[in-house]
N, C-alpha and C positions, 0 to 999 in steps of 0.2 A: 464249081459246084462243091460244096464243103463235103459232100460225102462220097464223091467219087474216086474211088480208091485202085483204079485203073494203075496208076504210076506205080504201086504195088507190086502189083502183080507183073507188069513189065519188068520192072527192077528186080523179081526175082528169077523170071523167066532168063535176065541176061547173066543172070548168074550160075545159069546149068551150060555153061560153054568148056571147050576141050581145054586143058591149060596150056595142051601143046600148039594147037589150031589158034585157039581165042575164036574158034566159031562155034555156034550152037553144037551141042552133044545131042544128038537122035539118041544115042544109049541112055543118056542122063532123061529126056524126055519120057522113054520108053519106062525107065525104073520108076520115075516118079507119077505116071499118068497111065500108061497102059497097064504095067503091071499090077496095079491095084484092081482093074477093072478086071484082068484076067483071074487073079487071084480069089476076086468075088464070085465070080461066076463059077468057079472051081468048088468053091466053099458052099456055094448056095444049092450046089447040087446035092449036097450031103446033109443041108438043114434044112428043117422045114420052114419054120420061122422063128424070130426071137420073140420073147415076152416084153409086154410093154416097159417091164421094168430095166430094161436094157436101154431104153430111150431115157428113162430117168437119169440112170447112170452116168449114160455118154453124155448129157447136158450139164452135169455135177464135174464130170472129167475136164471136158472142155472150158467149164467156165473158169476153175482152177486152173488149167493152163494158160490161158488167155492171161489171166491176171499175172502170173509168173512170169510172164514171157514180158509183159511191161515191166515187170521188177528188172528183167536183163537188160533191157533197152536204157532203162535208167542206169543202170552201172556201166554200159558199155558206154554212154554218153560222158559218164563221169571220167572213163579212161583215156576217151578221145580229147578231152578238155585238159587233161594235165600235159604240160610243156615239156618236155625231155630235155634234158642237160647234155648240152653239146660239149664234145669235145673242141678243146682247141687245136689241135693236131688234125690236118688235112685230109688225110688217108683216113684214119680213125671217123672224123666228122663224115665224109662220104659214106662211109659204110655205116653210119648212124641213119644218115638220111635215107640211103636204100634202106636200112630195116624199118626206119619209120612211114617210111611209102608201102612197103608193102605189109605191113601191119595196119594201117589207114585202110587200104583197099581190102583187106582181110575184114574188118570193122564193118566195112560200108557194106559189104555182100551181106554179112550176117544181118545187119541193121534190115536190108532185104527181104532176106530170110525170116527172120523172127517179126517183122510188120506183115508179112505174109502168113505167116502161122497166125497170129493173134485174128488177122482178118478172116482168114480161114474158120479158126476156131468161131467166132460170131457167127459167122455164116452157116457152121455145123449147130450150133445152139438153137441158131431158130427155124432150122429143118426138122431139129430132135423135137422141138416144142410142138411143132405141128403135128408129128408124128405121132406124139404123147397125147395133146390135147383132142384130136380128131380121133382117136385110137386105131391109128392106121397100122396096121400089122401085116403085110404082106409080102411077096416078092420082092419087089420093089425098094420097099423098105429095108428089109434085111439086105438087098443087096447095096444099096445106100451106105447104110450103116459099116460094113465091113470096108467098103470103097475107101469111104471117109478115115477110116483108125489107119488102113494099110499107108494112104497117102501120106497121113500125117504122121506115122511113125516114120516115114521113109526122109520126110523132110526133116523132123527131127533129128534123125541120126544124121544129115549131112550136116545140120546146125553143130551138133555134137563134135562132129569129125574137125569143123573149120575152128570149133573153139580149141580140141586140144592142140592143134597145129601152131594157131595164136600162143597159147600159153606154155607149149612146149618151146617156142622160140623162145621167149623169156625167161625160162628155166635152164637154157644153155648156157653154160660158164664160158 
């Protein structure tokens, strides 16, 4: 099916593994999924509801992020397509191959994470348009809005960290 994006969600979840054990990290699952819910439950206790303008702004914010993240993916694809200059020395070549393998693995994970962020951005835009169009503005809508912002922010921070690692390796002398 052309619109089945389950593989994107599965690929993203596979990036939430412990570096040491290479198994799914329950801490990561907590940070990315349970913590946004807990944070939202806490904040909703202090906030009555949002104004409808919050939903309109959220639609704009996530539409911009979706477009920017798609552009990032195009740039990443160009990085992957670039053929490395291989050394003729066997030892250096071995190190280069290891570095390229690590870089490609990180880029693969970034692709999964960014595809996930684009997908959930589209989902969030749709949900917020429903809230805005039907003038829904209660506890559930406020709770949902906070959850998606916190989840998106946590995932975006993970992407930023992975980009930092990728670029930091390239800048090493």
